[in-house]
Backbone as ProteinMPNN parsed JSONL, in Angstrom:
{"seq_chain_A": "CVIGEFEKGPVDVPTRIGSPVELVEKFGDVGPDGNGAYYKGALSLLGKLSRRFQLYVVRVSNATQASATVDMDDGAGSPVDVLRVTAISPGAWGNSLRAQALAATDGDAGHFDLEIILGTETVERWRNLDLFDYAVNDNLVPLSKYVTATKLAEGDGVPDLTLDALSSGADGTFADADYTGSSSDNRGIRT", "coords_chain_A": {"N_chain_A": [[136.868, 96.722, 98.765], [135.431, 99.683, 98.93], [135.159, 103.037, 101.13], [133.8, 106.273, 101.146], [132.444, 109.419, 99.744], [129.771, 109.903, 98.17], [127.66, 110.154, 95.331], [124.644, 109.675, 95.651], [122.655, 106.947, 96.971], [122.627, 104.22, 99.185], [123.241, 105.085, 102.945], [125.816, 104.49, 105.153], [125.468, 101.72, 104.477], [127.425, 98.2, 103.743], [127.102, 97.758, 100.748], [126.899, 95.732, 97.579], [128.533, 95.664, 94.285], [128.68, 95.09, 91.337], [129.291, 96.239, 88.788], [130.901, 98.835, 86.841], [128.659, 100.379, 85.51], [126.584, 99.481, 87.503], [127.583, 100.812, 89.554], [127.703, 103.715, 89.276], [124.509, 103.616, 88.832], [123.633, 102.662, 91.434], [124.943, 104.637, 93.068], [125.669, 107.132, 91.86], [127.706, 110.084, 89.703], [131.14, 111.193, 89.795], [131.006, 114.038, 89.794], [130.809, 117.127, 89.661], [129.548, 118.318, 92.777], [126.895, 120.61, 94.37], [129.029, 122.673, 95.037], [131.237, 122.723, 93.343], [133.104, 120.655, 93.946], [134.486, 117.323, 93.954], [132.875, 114.105, 94.483], [134.544, 112.188, 97.038], [134.503, 109.484, 96.89], [133.36, 108.41, 94.706], [135.558, 108.967, 93.131], [137.978, 107.981, 93.653], [137.741, 105.463, 92.702], [138.199, 106.529, 89.797], [139.04, 105.009, 86.513], [139.98, 103.249, 87.414], [138.493, 100.6, 87.397], [137.186, 97.487, 86.031], [135.247, 95.839, 83.093], [134.252, 93.671, 84.715], [133.81, 93.222, 87.778], [134.158, 92.691, 91.484], [132.852, 94.437, 94.262], [132.436, 96.227, 97.4], [130.595, 98.965, 98.496], [130.951, 101.568, 101.088], [128.865, 103.809, 101.468], [129.514, 107.014, 103.423], [128.159, 108.322, 106.174], [127.232, 111.807, 107.51], [125.868, 114.411, 109.889], [125.114, 116.252, 108.907], [124.141, 115.941, 106.421], [120.976, 115.812, 104.078], [117.815, 114.68, 103.259], [116.641, 115.552, 99.678], [113.489, 117.157, 99.295], [109.66, 117.474, 99.201], [106.462, 118.788, 99.724], [102.936, 118.267, 98.502], [100.443, 119.62, 97.814], [96.297, 119.801, 98.003], [95.645, 121.4, 96.143], [93.059, 122.792, 97.584], [90.156, 124.828, 98.363], [91.421, 125.559, 101.078], [93.781, 125.073, 100.624], [95.506, 121.706, 101.629], [98.24, 119.778, 102.55], [99.104, 117.078, 101.121], [100.611, 114.788, 100.07], [103.677, 113.474, 100.422], [106.56, 114.399, 98.986], [109.913, 112.337, 98.714], [113.574, 112.281, 98.299], [115.728, 109.297, 97.536], [117.005, 108.833, 98.908], [120.146, 110.857, 101.011], [121.37, 113.406, 99.975], [122.903, 116.346, 97.672], [122.304, 115.558, 94.822], [119.657, 115.016, 94.67], [117.812, 117.542, 94.861], [117.616, 118.279, 92.047], [115.394, 116.669, 91.241], [112.207, 116.101, 90.455], [108.922, 116.718, 91.213], [105.068, 115.198, 89.711], [102.073, 115.642, 89.859], [99.578, 113.996, 88.27], [96.779, 113.348, 85.72], [94.561, 110.543, 86.252], [95.286, 107.655, 84.366], [93.703, 106.066, 84.463], [91.624, 106.802, 84.312], [89.344, 107.441, 87.038], [88.357, 109.759, 88.83], [89.362, 110.201, 91.403], [91.901, 109.132, 91.746], [95.181, 109.841, 90.72], [97.686, 109.643, 88.908], [101.793, 109.984, 89.053], [104.527, 111.004, 88.431], [107.504, 111.373, 88.319], [110.819, 113.203, 87.679], [113.902, 113.595, 86.582], [116.436, 116.044, 85.896], [115.575, 116.77, 83.158], [114.368, 114.333, 82.071], [111.677, 112.146, 82.362], [111.617, 109.771, 84.542], [110.35, 107.738, 86.231], [106.972, 106.918, 86.126], [104.014, 107.011, 88.27], [101.234, 104.938, 88.25], [97.959, 105.454, 88.296], [97.475, 105.636, 91.336], [96.045, 106.021, 94.424], [94.525, 108.236, 97.326], [93.096, 106.954, 99.738], [93.319, 104.201, 99.722], [95.564, 104.275, 101.766], [97.279, 103.88, 104.865], [98.275, 106.862, 106.683], [101.165, 107.891, 106.554], [102.418, 105.993, 104.565], [103.667, 104.784, 102.19], [103.459, 105.375, 99.204], [105.033, 104.168, 97.151], [106.849, 102.022, 96.308], [108.436, 101.017, 95.359], [110.297, 102.361, 94.176], [113.501, 103.958, 92.357], [113.938, 106.467, 92.95], [112.565, 108.098, 94.637], [110.571, 108.455, 98.413], [107.171, 108.611, 98.289], [104.847, 109.424, 100.407], [101.85, 109.354, 102.297], [100.144, 111.981, 103.869], [98.018, 113.352, 104.27], [94.241, 112.872, 103.84], [92.775, 114.676, 102.476], [91.448, 116.233, 99.407], [91.536, 114.072, 98.146], [93.566, 114.006, 96.07], [96.278, 115.241, 95.012], [97.489, 118.464, 94.091], [97.784, 119.07, 90.213], [100.185, 119.867, 89.77], [103.823, 120.824, 88.644], [106.493, 119.994, 90.785], [108.908, 121.222, 92.408], [111.981, 119.308, 93.954], [113.319, 119.685, 97.214], [116.1, 121.439, 99.162], [117.802, 119.422, 99.663], [120.984, 118.338, 100.657], [124.653, 117.276, 100.723], [126.182, 117.511, 103.021], [128.821, 118.34, 105.578], [131.889, 116.524, 105.397], [133.834, 114.848, 108.216], [136.994, 113.317, 109.624], [135.859, 111.408, 111.521], [133.837, 110.418, 110.464], [133.903, 108.795, 108.413], [135.309, 107.025, 110.041], [133.871, 106.077, 112.216], [132.857, 105.373, 115.378], [133.441, 103.978, 118.56], [130.461, 103.858, 119.377], [128.861, 103.954, 117.67], [127.753, 103.143, 114.395], [128.558, 103.143, 111.92], [130.648, 104.062, 108.553], [134.204, 102.803, 108.983], [133.477, 101.338, 110.799], [131.293, 100.067, 109.902]], "CA_chain_A": [[136.199, 98.052, 99.31], [135.372, 101.083, 99.378], [134.463, 103.864, 101.796], [133.59, 107.231, 100.993], [131.666, 110.084, 99.815], [129.244, 109.436, 97.064], [126.365, 111.726, 95.15], [123.282, 109.502, 96.764], [122.922, 105.817, 97.285], [122.378, 104.285, 100.822], [124.44, 105.374, 103.482], [126.52, 103.185, 105.802], [125.308, 100.211, 104.276], [127.321, 97.603, 102.687], [126.577, 97.682, 99.079], [127.649, 95.068, 96.786], [128.192, 96.653, 93.288], [129.304, 94.161, 90.327], [129.619, 96.898, 87.508], [130.652, 100.703, 86.816], [127.556, 100.594, 85.418], [125.445, 99.558, 88.441], [127.957, 101.981, 90.714], [126.809, 104.925, 88.959], [123.361, 103.921, 88.869], [123.447, 103.378, 92.821], [126.132, 105.715, 93.681], [125.907, 108.671, 91.242], [128.638, 110.113, 89.121], [132.008, 111.798, 90.439], [130.412, 115.079, 90.645], [130.978, 118.179, 90.803], [128.116, 119.063, 93.713], [126.785, 122.083, 94.202], [130.112, 123.818, 95.45], [132.238, 122.612, 92.529], [133.811, 119.634, 94.365], [133.94, 116.249, 93.294], [132.982, 113.097, 95.603], [135.72, 111.716, 96.967], [134.238, 108.138, 97.221], [133.754, 108.251, 93.427], [137.227, 109.809, 92.075], [139.253, 106.383, 93.993], [137.165, 104.408, 91.842], [137.917, 106.721, 88.536], [139.931, 105.075, 85.941], [140.223, 101.959, 88.276], [137.173, 99.236, 87.473], [137.161, 96.878, 84.917], [134.025, 95.749, 83.524], [133.772, 92.97, 85.411], [134.487, 92.85, 89.419], [132.677, 92.571, 92.704], [133.294, 95.472, 94.966], [131.886, 96.6, 98.529], [131.045, 100.282, 98.787], [130.012, 101.753, 101.854], [128.688, 105.551, 101.911], [129.434, 107.298, 104.712], [126.746, 109.645, 106.614], [127.198, 113.022, 108.743], [125.048, 114.746, 110.305], [124.254, 117.25, 108.015], [123.146, 115.594, 105.363], [120.017, 115.776, 104.144], [117.448, 114.572, 101.719], [115.32, 116.468, 99.509], [111.508, 116.565, 99.716], [108.411, 118.388, 98.328], [105.045, 118.693, 99.991], [102.114, 118.273, 97.421], [98.893, 119.83, 98.496], [95.299, 118.821, 97.182], [94.832, 122.878, 95.589], [91.582, 122.925, 97.538], [89.892, 126.438, 98.769], [92.258, 125.647, 101.95], [95.103, 123.861, 100.406], [95.908, 120.298, 102.541], [99.652, 118.958, 102.188], [98.2, 115.786, 101.195], [101.658, 114.368, 99.908], [105.26, 114.229, 100.359], [108.021, 113.433, 97.699], [111.528, 113.096, 99.747], [114.345, 111.933, 97.77], [115.146, 107.902, 98.068], [118.724, 108.978, 99.592], [120.163, 112.12, 101.069], [122.397, 114.913, 99.375], [122.778, 117.418, 96.974], [121.804, 115.337, 93.984], [117.791, 115.086, 94.834], [117.339, 118.741, 94.241], [117.796, 118.183, 90.4], [114.509, 115.988, 90.894], [110.883, 116.953, 89.853], [107.246, 115.435, 91.109], [103.884, 115.841, 89.244], [100.502, 114.772, 89.601], [98.724, 113.882, 86.663], [95.594, 112.513, 85.829], [95.039, 108.855, 86.582], [94.963, 107.199, 83.588], [92.227, 104.736, 84.518], [89.817, 107.933, 84.518], [89.43, 107.451, 87.749], [88.877, 111.296, 89.71], [90.176, 109.911, 92.594], [93.215, 108.035, 91.585], [96.163, 110.472, 89.994], [99.282, 109.206, 88.308], [102.788, 110.682, 89.526], [105.929, 111.217, 87.317], [109.308, 111.724, 88.801], [111.192, 113.679, 87.071], [115.215, 114.102, 86.836], [116.66, 116.967, 85.177], [114.48, 116.909, 81.598], [113.955, 113.21, 81.534], [111.411, 111.484, 82.743], [112.227, 109.135, 84.856], [108.999, 106.816, 86.543], [105.733, 106.847, 86.525], [103.759, 105.183, 89.026], [99.943, 105.034, 87.343], [96.598, 104.744, 89.576], [97.649, 105.96, 92.999], [94.744, 106.816, 95.506], [95.485, 108.702, 98.948], [92.114, 106.459, 100.695], [93.524, 102.927, 100.479], [96.496, 103.794, 102.435], [96.856, 104.942, 105.952], [98.713, 107.919, 106.766], [102.408, 107.188, 106.402], [101.895, 104.717, 103.852], [105.152, 104.974, 100.858], [102.675, 104.517, 97.765], [105.833, 103.866, 95.602], [107.645, 101.019, 98.064], [109.865, 100.477, 93.971], [110.625, 103.422, 93.657], [114.627, 104.011, 92.839], [114.327, 107.734, 93.124], [111.41, 108.668, 95.891], [109.325, 107.764, 98.583], [105.349, 108.85, 98.264], [104.284, 109.636, 101.873], [100.74, 109.771, 102.206], [100.455, 113.091, 104.423], [96.996, 113.514, 104.382], [93.511, 112.419, 102.183], [92.656, 115.864, 101.387], [90.262, 115.962, 98.69], [91.477, 113.14, 97.402], [94.226, 114.002, 95.064], [97.42, 116.284, 94.511], [97.443, 119.083, 92.742], [98.133, 118.913, 89.333], [100.922, 120.8, 89.356], [104.908, 120.17, 88.828], [106.868, 120.47, 92.092], [110.748, 120.702, 92.534], [112.079, 118.775, 95.409], [114.951, 120.749, 97.781], [116.851, 121.101, 100.535], [118.989, 118.183, 99.926], [122.693, 118.505, 100.873], [125.39, 116.581, 100.964], [126.981, 118.174, 104.351], [130.104, 118.33, 105.619], [132.787, 115.152, 106.235], [134.622, 114.886, 109.209], [137.606, 112.028, 109.998], [134.799, 110.49, 112.24], [132.248, 110.494, 109.453], [134.955, 107.588, 107.281], [136.248, 106.007, 110.847], [133.166, 105.534, 113.094], [133.11, 104.814, 117.102], [132.819, 102.988, 119.414], [129.146, 103.892, 119.988], [128.234, 104.312, 116.447], [127.97, 101.774, 113.385], [129.463, 103.981, 110.266], [131.931, 104.404, 108.093], [134.852, 101.576, 108.722], [132.641, 100.369, 111.656], [130.148, 99.247, 109.378]], "C_chain_A": [[136.409, 99.315, 99.491], [134.768, 102.034, 100.385], [134.786, 105.372, 102.06], [132.497, 107.985, 100.99], [131.155, 110.428, 98.297], [127.769, 110.357, 96.749], [125.342, 111.093, 96.083], [124.014, 108.005, 96.511], [122.6, 105.435, 98.901], [123.553, 104.511, 101.305], [124.595, 104.435, 104.716], [125.912, 101.986, 106.101], [126.329, 99.458, 103.625], [126.609, 97.345, 101.304], [127.422, 96.639, 98.009], [127.478, 95.845, 95.41], [129.216, 95.222, 92.14], [129.803, 94.952, 88.578], [130.015, 98.067, 87.555], [129.532, 101.221, 86.029], [126.513, 100.871, 86.549], [126.072, 100.337, 89.557], [126.962, 103.081, 90.631], [125.081, 104.936, 89.363], [122.819, 103.6, 90.724], [124.239, 104.371, 93.371], [126.261, 107.303, 93.181], [127.347, 108.538, 90.231], [129.746, 110.521, 90.256], [131.798, 113.529, 90.868], [130.727, 116.287, 89.326], [129.248, 118.38, 91.319], [128.362, 120.409, 93.478], [127.797, 123.536, 94.282], [131.083, 123.804, 94.598], [133.227, 121.6, 93.383], [133.268, 118.385, 94.172], [133.697, 114.846, 94.572], [133.656, 112.049, 95.54], [136.16, 109.949, 96.425], [134.534, 107.463, 95.293], [134.98, 108.501, 92.49], [138.052, 108.505, 92.928], [139.026, 105.868, 93.222], [137.591, 104.709, 90.131], [139.176, 105.573, 87.885], [140.429, 103.787, 86.01], [139.572, 100.331, 87.981], [136.988, 99.17, 85.999], [135.913, 96.735, 84.432], [133.321, 94.851, 84.553], [134.115, 92.601, 86.795], [133.455, 93.006, 90.251], [133.358, 93.419, 93.648], [132.334, 95.806, 96.414], [131.575, 97.969, 98.384], [130.259, 100.426, 99.855], [129.799, 103.517, 101.82], [128.484, 106.203, 102.929], [128.542, 108.568, 104.891], [127.618, 110.671, 107.398], [125.975, 113.685, 108.705], [124.305, 115.825, 109.753], [123.76, 117.117, 106.838], [121.663, 115.799, 104.853], [119.306, 115.386, 102.791], [116.34, 115.409, 101.221], [113.985, 116.446, 99.521], [110.965, 117.894, 99.26], [107.43, 118.195, 99.078], [103.99, 119.16, 99.096], [101.414, 118.226, 98.481], [97.682, 119.402, 97.243], [95.133, 120.024, 96.362], [93.612, 122.817, 95.731], [91.376, 124.532, 97.693], [90.786, 126.982, 99.449], [92.942, 124.323, 101.674], [95.348, 122.72, 102.265], [96.962, 119.693, 102.606], [99.133, 117.581, 102.634], [99.411, 114.741, 100.652], [103.008, 114.331, 99.937], [106.09, 113.357, 99.697], [109.235, 113.124, 98.28], [112.192, 111.78, 98.808], [114.883, 110.059, 98.472], [116.546, 107.889, 99.06], [118.936, 110.485, 100.313], [121.137, 112.124, 100.246], [121.869, 115.619, 98.033], [121.64, 117.423, 95.754], [120.019, 115.191, 93.768], [117.299, 116.847, 94.704], [117.244, 118.704, 92.825], [116.149, 117.228, 90.195], [112.51, 116.775, 90.945], [109.598, 116.282, 90.223], [105.987, 116.599, 90.373], [102.534, 114.917, 89.344], [100.117, 114.884, 88.461], [97.512, 113.348, 86.994], [95.178, 111.54, 85.528], [94.717, 108.453, 84.929], [94.085, 105.93, 83.568], [90.894, 105.71, 84.413], [89.299, 108.283, 85.816], [89.367, 108.848, 88.947], [89.754, 111.144, 90.821], [91.253, 109.134, 92.532], [93.635, 109.209, 90.897], [97.347, 109.843, 89.753], [100.547, 110.555, 88.957], [103.852, 110.215, 88.958], [107.066, 111.671, 88.003], [109.96, 111.819, 87.607], [112.615, 114.146, 87.037], [115.693, 114.763, 85.947], [115.226, 116.883, 84.24], [113.705, 115.284, 81.422], [112.891, 112.713, 82.707], [111.508, 109.756, 83.463], [111.325, 107.686, 85.435], [107.579, 107.8, 86.678], [105.149, 106.096, 87.032], [102.028, 105.583, 88.124], [98.654, 104.643, 88.55], [96.588, 104.939, 90.638], [95.986, 106.812, 93.437], [95.511, 107.19, 97.177], [94.098, 107.498, 99.6], [92.822, 105.293, 100.957], [94.706, 102.511, 101.016], [96.654, 104.376, 103.613], [98.155, 106.062, 105.769], [100.782, 107.733, 107.117], [102.616, 106.461, 105.51], [103.107, 105.389, 102.672], [103.901, 103.879, 99.77], [103.213, 104.028, 96.636], [106.687, 103.032, 96.165], [108.59, 100.711, 96.451], [110.591, 101.258, 93.457], [112.183, 103.381, 93.897], [114.418, 105.333, 92.801], [113.923, 108.177, 94.657], [111.309, 107.686, 96.5], [108.741, 108.995, 98.371], [104.929, 108.917, 99.113], [103.037, 110.319, 102.215], [100.744, 110.758, 103.277], [98.919, 112.923, 105.328], [95.35, 112.914, 103.361], [92.968, 113.965, 101.548], [91.546, 116.252, 100.715], [90.569, 115.012, 97.439], [92.829, 112.638, 96.476], [95.184, 115.239, 95.123], [96.932, 116.847, 93.79], [98.013, 119.328, 91.773], [99.163, 119.686, 88.739], [102.611, 120.112, 89.476], [105.755, 120.966, 90.002], [108.384, 119.986, 92.152], [110.845, 120.328, 94.024], [113.34, 119.988, 95.717], [114.865, 120.851, 99.204], [117.805, 120.06, 100.979], [120.12, 118.417, 99.84], [123.334, 117.425, 101.071], [126.436, 116.602, 102.23], [128.372, 117.983, 104.344], [130.89, 117.428, 106.378], [133.686, 115.447, 107.216], [135.455, 113.665, 108.977], [136.694, 110.868, 110.381], [134.111, 109.953, 111.342], [132.928, 108.563, 108.896], [134.992, 106.368, 108.653], [135.274, 105.433, 111.733], [133.415, 105.703, 114.227], [132.516, 103.93, 117.605], [131.247, 102.719, 119.813], [128.281, 103.789, 118.735], [128.535, 102.843, 115.652], [128.441, 102.421, 111.886], [130.543, 103.741, 109.964], [132.6, 102.987, 108.405], [134.18, 100.884, 109.674], [131.734, 99.211, 111.296], [130.246, 97.841, 108.898]], "O_chain_A": [[137.323, 99.913, 100.059], [133.574, 101.77, 100.524], [135.65, 105.781, 102.836], [131.574, 107.746, 101.77], [131.815, 111.013, 97.437], [127.056, 110.983, 97.534], [125.06, 111.658, 97.14], [125.153, 107.743, 96.123], [122.357, 106.316, 99.725], [124.632, 104.354, 100.733], [123.684, 103.754, 105.186], [125.758, 101.362, 107.151], [126.421, 99.97, 102.509], [125.583, 96.696, 101.102], [128.592, 96.898, 97.726], [126.503, 96.581, 95.261], [130.277, 94.675, 92.442], [130.384, 94.448, 87.617], [129.463, 98.669, 88.476], [129.428, 102.437, 85.868], [125.815, 101.875, 86.69], [125.351, 100.61, 90.517], [125.98, 103.387, 91.308], [124.482, 105.835, 89.954], [121.849, 104.174, 91.218], [123.816, 104.878, 94.41], [126.716, 108.289, 93.76], [127.953, 107.497, 89.978], [129.495, 110.308, 91.442], [132.24, 114.114, 91.857], [130.814, 115.981, 88.137], [128.208, 118.517, 90.674], [129.211, 121.098, 92.912], [127.641, 124.702, 93.921], [131.947, 124.667, 94.748], [134.381, 122.028, 93.376], [132.062, 118.136, 94.169], [134.489, 114.786, 95.512], [133.674, 111.182, 94.666], [137.156, 109.393, 95.961], [135.314, 106.649, 94.799], [135.147, 108.197, 91.309], [139.073, 108.246, 92.292], [140.011, 105.5, 92.582], [137.501, 103.835, 89.268], [140.133, 105.28, 88.602], [141.083, 103.208, 85.142], [140.065, 99.243, 88.28], [136.778, 100.012, 85.126], [135.094, 97.38, 85.087], [132.243, 95.065, 85.108], [134.768, 91.566, 86.929], [132.286, 93.319, 90.024], [134.531, 93.123, 93.875], [131.184, 95.426, 96.197], [132.626, 98.479, 97.994], [129.183, 99.838, 99.97], [130.683, 104.293, 102.182], [127.389, 106.131, 103.487], [128.282, 109.483, 104.11], [128.685, 110.3, 107.888], [125.158, 113.626, 107.787], [123.174, 116.214, 110.046], [123.069, 117.944, 106.243], [121.063, 116.073, 105.892], [119.746, 115.56, 101.655], [115.409, 115.876, 101.876], [113.439, 115.397, 99.861], [111.517, 118.969, 99.028], [107.382, 116.979, 99.26], [103.986, 120.361, 98.827], [101.41, 117.536, 99.5], [97.869, 118.935, 96.12], [94.227, 119.771, 95.569], [92.84, 122.776, 94.774], [92.184, 125.363, 97.277], [91.231, 128.111, 99.244], [92.853, 123.175, 102.107], [95.329, 123.014, 103.461], [96.638, 118.523, 102.81], [98.857, 117.087, 103.727], [99.048, 113.586, 100.875], [103.576, 115.285, 99.406], [106.298, 112.145, 99.747], [109.81, 114.21, 98.337], [111.657, 110.69, 98.605], [114.519, 109.644, 99.572], [116.918, 106.967, 99.787], [118.006, 111.287, 100.228], [121.723, 111.134, 99.807], [120.768, 115.495, 97.497], [120.739, 118.219, 95.487], [119.404, 115.293, 92.707], [116.133, 117.046, 94.363], [116.368, 119.509, 92.509], [115.738, 117.107, 89.041], [112.005, 117.774, 91.458], [109.218, 115.317, 89.56], [105.856, 117.823, 90.358], [102.232, 113.793, 88.943], [100.322, 115.835, 87.706], [97.143, 112.963, 88.104], [95.299, 111.328, 84.322], [93.822, 109.081, 84.363], [93.931, 105.059, 82.713], [89.685, 105.48, 84.426], [88.774, 109.394, 85.893], [90.226, 108.935, 89.823], [90.716, 111.863, 91.095], [91.456, 108.385, 93.488], [92.715, 109.831, 90.366], [98.002, 109.525, 90.746], [100.249, 111.718, 89.229], [104.111, 109.012, 88.986], [107.187, 112.895, 87.949], [109.897, 111.012, 86.68], [112.701, 115.278, 87.514], [115.507, 114.234, 84.851], [114.073, 116.936, 84.667], [112.677, 115.105, 80.769], [113.209, 112.861, 83.887], [111.454, 108.74, 82.771], [111.704, 106.594, 85.012], [107.324, 108.912, 87.14], [105.217, 104.883, 86.835], [101.934, 106.595, 87.43], [98.595, 103.742, 89.387], [95.636, 104.448, 91.246], [95.25, 107.685, 92.977], [96.443, 106.733, 97.837], [94.828, 106.971, 100.441], [93.093, 105.053, 102.133], [95.147, 101.362, 101.043], [96.197, 105.518, 103.65], [98.892, 106.036, 104.783], [101.242, 107.382, 108.204], [103.667, 105.962, 105.912], [103.183, 106.607, 102.516], [103.615, 102.693, 99.612], [102.676, 103.624, 95.605], [107.573, 103.709, 96.685], [109.592, 100.024, 96.651], [111.383, 101.089, 92.529], [112.604, 103.008, 94.992], [115.444, 105.545, 92.154], [114.678, 108.495, 95.576], [111.556, 106.533, 96.145], [109.292, 110.091, 98.271], [103.971, 108.158, 98.965], [102.974, 111.532, 102.41], [101.668, 110.388, 104.0], [98.713, 112.557, 106.485], [95.517, 112.578, 102.189], [92.824, 114.235, 100.356], [90.592, 116.639, 101.39], [90.147, 115.049, 96.284], [93.145, 111.481, 96.198], [94.625, 116.318, 95.318], [96.148, 116.442, 92.931], [99.051, 119.938, 92.03], [99.174, 120.109, 87.583], [102.808, 119.123, 90.183], [105.745, 122.186, 90.166], [108.89, 118.873, 92.012], [110.187, 120.742, 94.979], [113.969, 120.76, 94.993], [114.04, 120.542, 100.063], [118.371, 119.837, 102.049], [120.455, 118.807, 98.721], [122.725, 116.493, 101.596], [127.357, 115.795, 102.351], [129.036, 117.571, 103.393], [130.827, 117.341, 107.605], [134.393, 116.434, 107.012], [134.947, 112.83, 108.229], [136.662, 109.751, 109.863], [133.752, 108.793, 111.545], [132.37, 107.48, 109.071], [134.785, 105.168, 108.477], [135.566, 104.317, 112.162], [134.458, 106.347, 114.344], [131.506, 103.276, 117.347], [130.831, 101.713, 120.387], [127.075, 103.554, 118.816], [129.186, 101.86, 116.006], [128.566, 101.734, 110.873], [131.42, 103.301, 110.707], [131.905, 101.99, 108.213], [134.206, 99.665, 109.499], [131.453, 98.127, 111.809], [129.243, 97.258, 108.487]]}, "name": "protein", "num_of_chains": 1, "seq": "CVIGEFEKGPVDVPTRIGSPVELVEKFGDVGPDGNGAYYKGALSLLGKLSRRFQLYVVRVSNATQASATVDMDDGAGSPVDVLRVTAISPGAWGNSLRAQALAATDGDAGHFDLEIILGTETVERWRNLDLFDYAVNDNLVPLSKYVTATKLAEGDGVPDLTLDALSSGADGTFADADYTGSSSDNRGIRT"}
């Protein structure tokens, strides 16, 4: 079991990992982060993993972590924020994500496609979404590996067809208590 700081992934949840590829897919690389530091949890595993193994990883959390997010508006005369796109887990990694609404592939003017771009690569495309069949706070992309896309309002029915960068993701600052947890919480080693 490894308990430590990672670039991304679920926090305070024991997660079974079966290969180095799966580790990088779920928890990211060793870094560096925006400050030039390396993720200690990932560094502790560098060079120690064989091709097949069973490992449980717990990504520690702290009160100053934040998930990157962007609110997309409908581009109307008086724009209304209609869709919030948020990185699936906290960390500065989410700041490299961008979201773009596109004309729907089914041709319906009330539908839209949503592309998720990581760096320069399109990593997901959700087709023929709409804001009418979902309640406020519904996640329109429940199987995404990168984001949640939450309806805020209907507005004119589709987000503006622009490229929007997610921002404000932060790794936070870790203290010893984040690793050990306490009797009142279920974090770190106590997980």
